[in-house]
PDB file of N, CA, C and O in Angstrom, chain B, residues numbered from 101:
ATOM      1  N   UNK B 101      40.819  -4.849 -27.781  1.00  0.00           N
ATOM      2  CA  UNK B 101      40.036  -5.825 -26.723  1.00  0.00           C
ATOM      3  C   UNK B 101      40.794  -7.158 -26.678  1.00  0.00           C
ATOM      4  O   UNK B 101      40.980  -7.721 -25.599  1.00  0.00           O
ATOM      5  N   UNK B 102      41.225  -7.659 -27.815  1.00  0.00           N
ATOM      6  CA  UNK B 102      41.755  -9.007 -27.901  1.00  0.00           C
ATOM      7  C   UNK B 102      43.149  -9.100 -27.196  1.00  0.00           C
ATOM      8  O   UNK B 102      43.592 -10.140 -26.709  1.00  0.00           O
ATOM      9  N   UNK B 103      43.805  -7.863 -27.199  1.00  0.00           N
ATOM     10  CA  UNK B 103      45.177  -7.860 -26.492  1.00  0.00           C
ATOM     11  C   UNK B 103      45.189  -8.347 -25.164  1.00  0.00           C
ATOM     12  O   UNK B 103      46.200  -8.914 -24.750  1.00  0.00           O
ATOM     13  N   UNK B 104      44.048  -8.178 -24.338  1.00  0.00           N
ATOM     14  CA  UNK B 104      43.905  -8.361 -22.999  1.00  0.00           C
ATOM     15  C   UNK B 104      43.401  -9.750 -22.723  1.00  0.00           C
ATOM     16  O   UNK B 104      43.452 -10.207 -21.581  1.00  0.00           O
ATOM     17  N   UNK B 105      42.912 -10.442 -23.741  1.00  0.00           N
ATOM     18  CA  UNK B 105      42.287 -11.779 -23.460  1.00  0.00           C
ATOM     19  C   UNK B 105      43.335 -12.763 -23.354  1.00  0.00           C
ATOM     20  O   UNK B 105      44.308 -12.681 -24.104  1.00  0.00           O
ATOM     21  N   UNK B 106      43.227 -13.772 -22.421  1.00  0.00           N
ATOM     22  CA  UNK B 106      44.307 -14.850 -22.424  1.00  0.00           C
ATOM     23  C   UNK B 106      44.161 -15.697 -23.618  1.00  0.00           C
ATOM     24  O   UNK B 106      43.091 -15.805 -24.218  1.00  0.00           O
ATOM     25  N   UNK B 107      45.315 -16.333 -23.976  1.00  0.00           N
ATOM     26  CA  UNK B 107      45.282 -17.018 -25.143  1.00  0.00           C
ATOM     27  C   UNK B 107      44.190 -18.202 -25.103  1.00  0.00           C
ATOM     28  O   UNK B 107      43.958 -18.838 -24.075  1.00  0.00           O
ATOM     29  N   UNK B 108      43.582 -18.416 -26.263  1.00  0.00           N
ATOM     30  CA  UNK B 108      42.603 -19.494 -26.313  1.00  0.00           C
ATOM     31  C   UNK B 108      41.147 -19.080 -25.900  1.00  0.00           C
ATOM     32  O   UNK B 108      40.205 -19.861 -26.027  1.00  0.00           O
ATOM     33  N   UNK B 109      41.027 -17.964 -25.460  1.00  0.00           N
ATOM     34  CA  UNK B 109      39.654 -17.451 -25.094  1.00  0.00           C
ATOM     35  C   UNK B 109      38.986 -16.708 -26.151  1.00  0.00           C
ATOM     36  O   UNK B 109      39.627 -15.955 -26.884  1.00  0.00           O
ATOM     37  N   UNK B 110      37.682 -16.886 -26.274  1.00  0.00           N
ATOM     38  CA  UNK B 110      36.849 -16.117 -27.263  1.00  0.00           C
ATOM     39  C   UNK B 110      36.471 -14.827 -26.718  1.00  0.00           C
ATOM     40  O   UNK B 110      35.798 -14.750 -25.690  1.00  0.00           O
ATOM     41  N   UNK B 111      36.896 -13.751 -27.399  1.00  0.00           N
ATOM     42  CA  UNK B 111      36.581 -12.442 -26.955  1.00  0.00           C
ATOM     43  C   UNK B 111      35.144 -12.077 -27.325  1.00  0.00           C
ATOM     44  O   UNK B 111      34.765 -12.279 -28.478  1.00  0.00           O
ATOM     45  N   UNK B 112      34.401 -11.603 -26.501  1.00  0.00           N
ATOM     46  CA  UNK B 112      33.083 -11.090 -26.747  1.00  0.00           C
ATOM     47  C   UNK B 112      32.786  -9.719 -26.344  1.00  0.00           C
ATOM     48  O   UNK B 112      33.335  -9.272 -25.337  1.00  0.00           O
ATOM     49  N   UNK B 113      31.962  -8.994 -27.035  1.00  0.00           N
ATOM     50  CA  UNK B 113      31.659  -7.651 -26.757  1.00  0.00           C
ATOM     51  C   UNK B 113      30.522  -7.584 -25.628  1.00  0.00           C
ATOM     52  O   UNK B 113      29.580  -8.375 -25.653  1.00  0.00           O
ATOM     53  N   UNK B 114      30.646  -6.682 -24.718  1.00  0.00           N
ATOM     54  CA  UNK B 114      29.533  -6.584 -23.758  1.00  0.00           C
ATOM     55  C   UNK B 114      28.230  -6.000 -24.390  1.00  0.00           C
ATOM     56  O   UNK B 114      28.289  -5.493 -25.510  1.00  0.00           O
ATOM     57  N   UNK B 115      27.180  -6.053 -23.771  1.00  0.00           N
ATOM     58  CA  UNK B 115      25.975  -5.404 -24.158  1.00  0.00           C
ATOM     59  C   UNK B 115      26.166  -3.942 -24.411  1.00  0.00           C
ATOM     60  O   UNK B 115      25.700  -3.424 -25.425  1.00  0.00           O
ATOM     61  N   UNK B 116      26.799  -3.302 -23.571  1.00  0.00           N
ATOM     62  CA  UNK B 116      27.011  -1.906 -23.661  1.00  0.00           C
ATOM     63  C   UNK B 116      27.899  -1.542 -24.866  1.00  0.00           C
ATOM     64  O   UNK B 116      27.671  -0.522 -25.517  1.00  0.00           O
ATOM     65  N   UNK B 117      28.915  -2.379 -25.162  1.00  0.00           N
ATOM     66  CA  UNK B 117      29.772  -2.154 -26.331  1.00  0.00           C
ATOM     67  C   UNK B 117      28.923  -2.378 -27.599  1.00  0.00           C
ATOM     68  O   UNK B 117      28.982  -1.562 -28.519  1.00  0.00           O
ATOM     69  N   UNK B 118      28.155  -3.443 -27.663  1.00  0.00           N
ATOM     70  CA  UNK B 118      27.302  -3.575 -28.810  1.00  0.00           C
ATOM     71  C   UNK B 118      26.315  -2.488 -29.013  1.00  0.00           C
ATOM     72  O   UNK B 118      26.124  -2.065 -30.153  1.00  0.00           O
ATOM     73  N   UNK B 119      25.732  -2.047 -28.094  1.00  0.00           N
ATOM     74  CA  UNK B 119      24.744  -0.867 -28.164  1.00  0.00           C
ATOM     75  C   UNK B 119      25.549   0.391 -28.654  1.00  0.00           C
ATOM     76  O   UNK B 119      25.036   1.100 -29.520  1.00  0.00           O
ATOM     77  N   UNK B 120      26.703   0.681 -28.176  1.00  0.00           N
ATOM     78  CA  UNK B 120      27.434   1.825 -28.559  1.00  0.00           C
ATOM     79  C   UNK B 120      27.899   1.614 -30.019  1.00  0.00           C
ATOM     80  O   UNK B 120      27.787   2.557 -30.802  1.00  0.00           O
ATOM     81  N   UNK B 121      28.411   0.446 -30.430  1.00  0.00           N
ATOM     82  CA  UNK B 121      28.813   0.177 -31.789  1.00  0.00           C
ATOM     83  C   UNK B 121      27.628   0.385 -32.810  1.00  0.00           C
ATOM     84  O   UNK B 121      27.808   0.964 -33.881  1.00  0.00           O
ATOM     85  N   UNK B 122      26.477  -0.093 -32.440  1.00  0.00           N
ATOM     86  CA  UNK B 122      25.302   0.014 -33.313  1.00  0.00           C
ATOM     87  C   UNK B 122      24.936   1.547 -33.419  1.00  0.00           C
ATOM     88  O   UNK B 122      24.675   2.064 -34.506  1.00  0.00           O
ATOM     89  N   UNK B 123      24.932   2.163 -32.365  1.00  0.00           N
ATOM     90  CA  UNK B 123      24.565   3.606 -32.261  1.00  0.00           C
ATOM     91  C   UNK B 123      25.544   4.397 -33.157  1.00  0.00           C
ATOM     92  O   UNK B 123      25.131   5.215 -33.979  1.00  0.00           O
ATOM     93  N   UNK B 124      26.824   4.133 -32.979  1.00  0.00           N
ATOM     94  CA  UNK B 124      27.835   4.947 -33.895  1.00  0.00           C
ATOM     95  C   UNK B 124      27.604   4.589 -35.274  1.00  0.00           C
ATOM     96  O   UNK B 124      27.666   5.479 -36.123  1.00  0.00           O
ATOM     97  N   UNK B 125      27.332   3.346 -35.621  1.00  0.00           N
ATOM     98  CA  UNK B 125      27.237   2.991 -37.028  1.00  0.00           C
ATOM     99  C   UNK B 125      25.892   3.562 -37.601  1.00  0.00           C
ATOM    100  O   UNK B 125      25.827   3.872 -38.791  1.00  0.00           O
ATOM    101  N   UNK B 126      24.915   3.688 -36.834  1.00  0.00           N
ATOM    102  CA  UNK B 126      23.757   4.331 -37.362  1.00  0.00           C
ATOM    103  C   UNK B 126      23.850   5.800 -37.578  1.00  0.00           C
ATOM    104  O   UNK B 126      23.227   6.356 -38.483  1.00  0.00           O
ATOM    105  N   UNK B 127      24.687   6.475 -36.683  1.00  0.00           N
ATOM    106  CA  UNK B 127      24.961   7.836 -36.876  1.00  0.00           C
ATOM    107  C   UNK B 127      25.790   8.135 -38.049  1.00  0.00           C
ATOM    108  O   UNK B 127      25.570   9.141 -38.723  1.00  0.00           O
ATOM    109  N   UNK B 128      26.708   7.332 -38.319  1.00  0.00           N
ATOM    110  CA  UNK B 128      27.506   7.353 -39.557  1.00  0.00           C
ATOM    111  C   UNK B 128      26.720   7.183 -40.748  1.00  0.00           C
ATOM    112  O   UNK B 128      26.841   7.960 -41.694  1.00  0.00           O
ATOM    113  N   UNK B 129      25.896   6.180 -40.760  1.00  0.00           N
ATOM    114  CA  UNK B 129      24.943   5.939 -41.869  1.00  0.00           C
ATOM    115  C   UNK B 129      24.104   7.073 -42.208  1.00  0.00           C
ATOM    116  O   UNK B 129      23.953   7.405 -43.384  1.00  0.00           O
ATOM    117  N   UNK B 130      23.538   7.698 -41.226  1.00  0.00           N
ATOM    118  CA  UNK B 130      22.660   8.920 -41.309  1.00  0.00           C
ATOM    119  C   UNK B 130      23.391  10.011 -41.945  1.00  0.00           C
ATOM    120  O   UNK B 130      22.891  10.696 -42.838  1.00  0.00           O
ATOM    121  N   UNK B 131      24.740  10.202 -41.425  1.00  0.00           N
ATOM    122  CA  UNK B 131      25.546  11.311 -41.912  1.00  0.00           C
ATOM    123  C   UNK B 131      25.827  11.169 -43.361  1.00  0.00           C
ATOM    124  O   UNK B 131      25.743  12.132 -44.124  1.00  0.00           O
ATOM    125  N   UNK B 132      26.172   9.935 -43.763  1.00  0.00           N
ATOM    126  CA  UNK B 132      26.531   9.551 -45.128  1.00  0.00           C
ATOM    127  C   UNK B 132      25.232   9.762 -46.020  1.00  0.00           C
ATOM    128  O   UNK B 132      25.353  10.262 -47.138  1.00  0.00           O
ATOM    129  N   UNK B 133      24.076   9.409 -45.562  1.00  0.00           N
ATOM    130  CA  UNK B 133      22.892   9.605 -46.272  1.00  0.00           C
ATOM    131  C   UNK B 133      22.564  11.078 -46.498  1.00  0.00           C
ATOM    132  O   UNK B 133      22.122  11.428 -47.593  1.00  0.00           O
ATOM    133  N   UNK B 134      22.744  11.888 -45.592  1.00  0.00           N
ATOM    134  CA  UNK B 134      22.654  13.286 -45.633  1.00  0.00           C
ATOM    135  C   UNK B 134      23.564  13.925 -46.641  1.00  0.00           C
ATOM    136  O   UNK B 134      23.160  14.793 -47.415  1.00  0.00           O
ATOM    137  N   UNK B 135      24.767  13.494 -46.620  1.00  0.00           N
ATOM    138  CA  UNK B 135      25.748  13.983 -47.561  1.00  0.00           C
ATOM    139  C   UNK B 135      25.410  13.700 -49.034  1.00  0.00           C
ATOM    140  O   UNK B 135      25.612  14.508 -49.941  1.00  0.00           O
ATOM    141  N   UNK B 136      24.862  12.438 -49.190  1.00  0.00           N
ATOM    142  CA  UNK B 136      24.448  11.970 -50.498  1.00  0.00           C
ATOM    143  C   UNK B 136      23.349  12.805 -50.976  1.00  0.00           C
ATOM    144  O   UNK B 136      23.430  13.285 -52.107  1.00  0.00           O
ATOM    145  N   UNK B 137      22.271  13.045 -50.196  1.00  0.00           N
ATOM    146  CA  UNK B 137      21.219  13.874 -50.557  1.00  0.00           C
ATOM    147  C   UNK B 137      21.606  15.282 -50.878  1.00  0.00           C
ATOM    148  O   UNK B 137      21.033  15.913 -51.767  1.00  0.00           O
ATOM    149  N   UNK B 138      22.596  15.784 -50.142  1.00  0.00           N
ATOM    150  CA  UNK B 138      23.113  17.187 -50.379  1.00  0.00           C
ATOM    151  C   UNK B 138      23.739  17.211 -51.778  1.00  0.00           C
ATOM    152  O   UNK B 138      23.525  18.141 -52.555  1.00  0.00           O
ATOM    153  N   UNK B 139      24.481  16.212 -52.064  1.00  0.00           N
ATOM    154  CA  UNK B 139      25.302  16.075 -53.338  1.00  0.00           C
ATOM    155  C   UNK B 139      24.238  15.993 -54.458  1.00  0.00           C
ATOM    156  O   UNK B 139      24.431  16.664 -55.472  1.00  0.00           O
ATOM    157  N   UNK B 140      23.098  15.202 -54.355  1.00  0.00           N
ATOM    158  CA  UNK B 140      22.157  15.104 -55.276  1.00  0.00           C
ATOM    159  C   UNK B 140      21.379  16.442 -55.596  1.00  0.00           C
ATOM    160  O   UNK B 140      21.006  16.749 -56.728  1.00  0.00           O
ATOM    161  N   UNK B 141      21.207  17.105 -54.599  1.00  0.00           N
ATOM    162  CA  UNK B 141      20.495  18.438 -54.624  1.00  0.00           C
ATOM    163  C   UNK B 141      21.310  19.566 -55.445  1.00  0.00           C
ATOM    164  O   UNK B 141      20.794  20.436 -56.146  1.00  0.00           O
ATOM    165  N   UNK B 142      22.680  19.374 -55.215  1.00  0.00           N
ATOM    166  CA  UNK B 142      23.655  20.301 -55.802  1.00  0.00           C
ATOM    167  C   UNK B 142      23.997  19.943 -57.253  1.00  0.00           C
ATOM    168  O   UNK B 142      24.614  20.740 -57.960  1.00  0.00           O
ATOM    169  N   UNK B 143      23.601  18.757 -57.692  1.00  0.00           N
ATOM    170  CA  UNK B 143      23.837  18.135 -59.024  1.00  0.00           C
ATOM    171  C   UNK B 143      25.348  17.792 -59.078  1.00  0.00           C
ATOM    172  O   UNK B 143      25.907  17.710 -60.172  1.00  0.00           O
ATOM    173  N   UNK B 144      26.036  17.584 -57.892  1.00  0.00           N
ATOM    174  CA  UNK B 144      27.395  17.233 -57.976  1.00  0.00           C
ATOM    175  C   UNK B 144      27.630  15.788 -58.583  1.00  0.00           C
ATOM    176  O   UNK B 144      28.653  15.482 -59.197  1.00  0.00           O
ATOM    177  N   UNK B 145      26.677  15.025 -58.368  1.00  0.00           N
ATOM    178  CA  UNK B 145      26.733  13.604 -58.895  1.00  0.00           C
ATOM    179  C   UNK B 145      25.773  13.579 -60.073  1.00  0.00           C
ATOM    180  O   UNK B 145      24.558  13.440 -59.929  1.00  0.00           O
ATOM    181  N   UNK B 146      26.383  13.721 -61.248  1.00  0.00           N
ATOM    182  CA  UNK B 146      25.543  13.680 -62.460  1.00  0.00           C
ATOM    183  C   UNK B 146      25.251  12.376 -63.067  1.00  0.00           C
ATOM    184  O   UNK B 146      24.204  12.207 -63.693  1.00  0.00           O
ATOM    185  N   UNK B 147      26.174  11.386 -62.908  1.00  0.00           N
ATOM    186  CA  UNK B 147      25.965  10.133 -63.493  1.00  0.00           C
ATOM    187  C   UNK B 147      25.506   9.091 -62.571  1.00  0.00           C
ATOM    188  O   UNK B 147      25.978   9.015 -61.437  1.00  0.00           O
ATOM    189  N   UNK B 148      24.551   8.234 -63.028  1.00  0.00           N
ATOM    190  CA  UNK B 148      23.911   7.289 -62.179  1.00  0.00           C
ATOM    191  C   UNK B 148      24.889   6.206 -61.689  1.00  0.00           C
ATOM    192  O   UNK B 148      24.619   5.595 -60.655  1.00  0.00           O
ATOM    193  N   UNK B 149      25.967   5.947 -62.351  1.00  0.00           N
ATOM    194  CA  UNK B 149      26.946   4.957 -61.765  1.00  0.00           C
ATOM    195  C   UNK B 149      27.551   5.520 -60.494  1.00  0.00           C
ATOM    196  O   UNK B 149      27.755   4.745 -59.560  1.00  0.00           O
ATOM    197  N   UNK B 150      27.840   6.738 -60.387  1.00  0.00           N
ATOM    198  CA  UNK B 150      28.485   7.324 -59.100  1.00  0.00           C
ATOM    199  C   UNK B 150      27.395   7.130 -58.007  1.00  0.00           C
ATOM    200  O   UNK B 150      27.750   6.748 -56.892  1.00  0.00           O
ATOM    201  N   UNK B 151      26.194   7.355 -58.252  1.00  0.00           N
ATOM    202  CA  UNK B 151      25.082   7.270 -57.239  1.00  0.00           C
ATOM    203  C   UNK B 151      24.916   5.796 -56.838  1.00  0.00           C
ATOM    204  O   UNK B 151      24.796   5.521 -55.644  1.00  0.00           O
ATOM    205  N   UNK B 152      24.905   4.904 -57.705  1.00  0.00           N
ATOM    206  CA  UNK B 152      24.777   3.524 -57.365  1.00  0.00           C
ATOM    207  C   UNK B 152      25.984   3.057 -56.544  1.00  0.00           C
ATOM    208  O   UNK B 152      25.800   2.354 -55.550  1.00  0.00           O
ATOM    209  N   UNK B 153      27.135   3.404 -56.902  1.00  0.00           N
ATOM    210  CA  UNK B 153      28.354   2.967 -56.199  1.00  0.00           C
ATOM    211  C   UNK B 153      28.255   3.531 -54.750  1.00  0.00           C
ATOM    212  O   UNK B 153      28.495   2.789 -53.798  1.00  0.00           O
ATOM    213  N   UNK B 154      27.916   4.792 -54.578  1.00  0.00           N
ATOM    214  CA  UNK B 154      27.724   5.362 -53.145  1.00  0.00           C
ATOM    215  C   UNK B 154      26.622   4.710 -52.425  1.00  0.00           C
ATOM    216  O   UNK B 154      26.744   4.553 -51.210  1.00  0.00           O
ATOM    217  N   UNK B 155      25.584   4.320 -53.016  1.00  0.00           N
ATOM    218  CA  UNK B 155      24.472   3.654 -52.267  1.00  0.00           C
ATOM    219  C   UNK B 155      24.969   2.296 -51.904  1.00  0.00           C
ATOM    220  O   UNK B 155      24.632   1.880 -50.795  1.00  0.00           O
ATOM    221  N   UNK B 156      25.764   1.489 -52.703  1.00  0.00           N
ATOM    222  CA  UNK B 156      26.200   0.241 -52.314  1.00  0.00           C
ATOM    223  C   UNK B 156      27.171   0.418 -51.119  1.00  0.00           C
ATOM    224  O   UNK B 156      27.190  -0.404 -50.203  1.00  0.00           O
ATOM    225  N   UNK B 157      27.954   1.478 -51.143  1.00  0.00           N
ATOM    226  CA  UNK B 157      28.967   1.658 -50.032  1.00  0.00           C
ATOM    227  C   UNK B 157      28.110   1.903 -48.721  1.00  0.00           C
ATOM    228  O   UNK B 157      28.454   1.365 -47.669  1.00  0.00           O
ATOM    229  N   UNK B 158      27.086   2.651 -48.785  1.00  0.00           N
ATOM    230  CA  UNK B 158      26.270   2.990 -47.542  1.00  0.00           C
ATOM    231  C   UNK B 158      25.545   1.764 -47.163  1.00  0.00           C
ATOM    232  O   UNK B 158      25.510   1.450 -45.974  1.00  0.00           O
ATOM    233  N   UNK B 159      24.964   1.041 -48.051  1.00  0.00           N
ATOM    234  CA  UNK B 159      24.333  -0.230 -47.634  1.00  0.00           C
ATOM    235  C   UNK B 159      25.140  -1.351 -47.064  1.00  0.00           C
ATOM    236  O   UNK B 159      24.649  -2.191 -46.309  1.00  0.00           O
ATOM    237  N   UNK B 160      26.409  -1.343 -47.449  1.00  0.00           N
ATOM    238  CA  UNK B 160      27.213  -2.419 -47.154  1.00  0.00           C
ATOM    239  C   UNK B 160      27.603  -2.326 -45.663  1.00  0.00           C
ATOM    240  O   UNK B 160      28.326  -3.186 -45.160  1.00  0.00           O
TER     241      UNK B 160
END
């Protein structure tokens, strides 16, 4: 997007772009949360450090 902006202009996202960005990020967050729950149920993540690290990545 910034490639097309004239020099010295502040590039801003349109409302549509912001809504789309938020929607995509929410979908990715839900997918990651589901994968984490699946791993917990299968006991793939046995130690609490791994779980805390993944939780921090999701929340970031």
